[in-house]
C-alpha beads as a LAMMPS data file, in Angstrom:
LAMMPS data file: protein, C-alpha beads

97 atoms
96 bonds

1 atom types
1 bond types

-500.0 500.0 xlo xhi
-500.0 500.0 ylo yhi
-500.0 500.0 zlo zhi

Masses

1 110.0

Atoms # bond

1 1 1 -20.131 13.237 3.863
2 1 1 -19.425 12.787 0.250
3 1 1 -16.052 14.464 0.503
4 1 1 -15.080 12.225 3.381
5 1 1 -16.192 9.221 1.419
6 1 1 -13.621 10.034 -1.296
7 1 1 -10.943 8.877 1.039
8 1 1 -12.474 5.681 2.003
9 1 1 -13.051 2.379 0.150
10 1 1 -15.828 -0.041 0.883
11 1 1 -17.978 2.358 2.979
12 1 1 -18.776 5.080 0.523
13 1 1 -19.418 3.874 -3.024
14 1 1 -16.159 2.119 -4.023
15 1 1 -15.857 -1.585 -3.588
16 1 1 -13.604 -2.648 -0.810
17 1 1 -10.439 -4.546 -2.104
18 1 1 -10.783 -8.205 -1.768
19 1 1 -8.885 -10.290 0.646
20 1 1 -7.060 -12.117 -2.123
21 1 1 -5.792 -8.906 -3.592
22 1 1 -4.492 -7.670 -0.348
23 1 1 -2.667 -11.017 0.344
24 1 1 -1.267 -10.875 -3.088
25 1 1 0.312 -7.515 -2.473
26 1 1 1.646 -8.687 0.977
27 1 1 3.132 -11.746 -0.595
28 1 1 4.716 -9.560 -3.452
29 1 1 5.991 -7.192 -0.655
30 1 1 7.564 -9.992 1.377
31 1 1 9.497 -11.336 -1.750
32 1 1 10.403 -7.892 -3.174
33 1 1 11.837 -6.739 0.134
34 1 1 13.319 -10.010 1.370
35 1 1 12.322 -9.474 4.885
36 1 1 12.121 -11.935 7.732
37 1 1 9.080 -14.196 8.179
38 1 1 7.974 -12.329 11.340
39 1 1 7.647 -8.976 9.357
40 1 1 3.919 -7.871 9.310
41 1 1 2.341 -5.860 6.543
42 1 1 -0.755 -3.698 6.239
43 1 1 -2.065 -2.859 2.736
44 1 1 -4.515 -0.001 2.041
45 1 1 -5.898 1.482 -1.198
46 1 1 -6.434 5.239 -0.767
47 1 1 -8.562 7.498 -2.994
48 1 1 -7.679 11.005 -2.956
49 1 1 -9.237 13.904 -4.936
50 1 1 -6.487 16.552 -4.012
51 1 1 -4.921 17.755 -7.075
52 1 1 -1.411 16.660 -5.614
53 1 1 -2.410 13.090 -5.191
54 1 1 -2.275 10.476 -7.901
55 1 1 -5.871 9.647 -7.484
56 1 1 -5.662 6.114 -6.255
57 1 1 -2.572 4.739 -4.514
58 1 1 -1.701 1.667 -2.567
59 1 1 0.095 2.258 0.682
60 1 1 1.923 -0.645 2.208
61 1 1 3.121 -0.450 5.754
62 1 1 6.223 -2.724 6.485
63 1 1 6.592 -3.560 10.325
64 1 1 9.770 -5.231 11.025
65 1 1 10.463 -6.200 14.609
66 1 1 12.833 -3.647 16.274
67 1 1 12.701 -1.303 13.391
68 1 1 10.554 1.819 12.523
69 1 1 7.462 1.066 10.545
70 1 1 7.981 2.001 6.814
71 1 1 5.272 3.359 4.520
72 1 1 5.704 2.550 0.877
73 1 1 3.421 4.242 -1.616
74 1 1 2.628 2.885 -5.087
75 1 1 0.596 5.361 -7.336
76 1 1 -1.493 2.541 -8.678
77 1 1 -4.654 0.715 -7.595
78 1 1 -3.950 -2.441 -5.501
79 1 1 -5.039 -4.724 -8.289
80 1 1 -2.208 -3.265 -10.631
81 1 1 0.610 -3.443 -8.049
82 1 1 3.565 -5.600 -9.168
83 1 1 6.687 -6.587 -7.286
84 1 1 8.814 -4.006 -9.373
85 1 1 6.507 -1.297 -8.042
86 1 1 7.145 -2.178 -4.424
87 1 1 10.956 -2.479 -5.065
88 1 1 10.831 0.942 -6.590
89 1 1 8.910 2.299 -3.674
90 1 1 11.258 1.036 -1.252
91 1 1 14.283 2.478 -3.031
92 1 1 12.574 5.911 -3.365
93 1 1 11.126 6.019 0.066
94 1 1 12.346 8.598 2.520
95 1 1 12.655 6.052 5.253
96 1 1 16.141 4.524 5.945
97 1 1 16.207 0.728 5.356

Bonds

1 1 1 2
2 1 2 3
3 1 3 4
4 1 4 5
5 1 5 6
6 1 6 7
7 1 7 8
8 1 8 9
9 1 9 10
10 1 10 11
11 1 11 12
12 1 12 13
13 1 13 14
14 1 14 15
15 1 15 16
16 1 16 17
17 1 17 18
18 1 18 19
19 1 19 20
20 1 20 21
21 1 21 22
22 1 22 23
23 1 23 24
24 1 24 25
25 1 25 26
26 1 26 27
27 1 27 28
28 1 28 29
29 1 29 30
30 1 30 31
31 1 31 32
32 1 32 33
33 1 33 34
34 1 34 35
35 1 35 36
36 1 36 37
37 1 37 38
38 1 38 39
39 1 39 40
40 1 40 41
41 1 41 42
42 1 42 43
43 1 43 44
44 1 44 45
45 1 45 46
46 1 46 47
47 1 47 48
48 1 48 49
49 1 49 50
50 1 50 51
51 1 51 52
52 1 52 53
53 1 53 54
54 1 54 55
55 1 55 56
56 1 56 57
57 1 57 58
58 1 58 59
59 1 59 60
60 1 60 61
61 1 61 62
62 1 62 63
63 1 63 64
64 1 64 65
65 1 65 66
66 1 66 67
67 1 67 68
68 1 68 69
69 1 69 70
70 1 70 71
71 1 71 72
72 1 72 73
73 1 73 74
74 1 74 75
75 1 75 76
76 1 76 77
77 1 77 78
78 1 78 79
79 1 79 80
80 1 80 81
81 1 81 82
82 1 82 83
83 1 83 84
84 1 84 85
85 1 85 86
86 1 86 87
87 1 87 88
88 1 88 89
89 1 89 90
90 1 90 91
91 1 91 92
92 1 92 93
93 1 93 94
94 1 94 95
95 1 95 96
96 1 96 97
């Protein structure tokens, strides 16, 4: 169970990101990506112990109506994510705009 806990926040040892932090990243993503008001976002902080992982990363799902959902990955904890990080993740993502 300890290994499984390394991939989850809130349930196994690490504090769950606060709603304000999640909302802050959603607002930054909306502004950085200049998407329509009906675009939805999901923001998660993921902890990974695999050597190929950055340790903690923030994943932002961008769900625009009529388009394929995009996953933007920022190799930082949620509280450290800035608008520039999101813009960089959008330009380096493998998903088409």
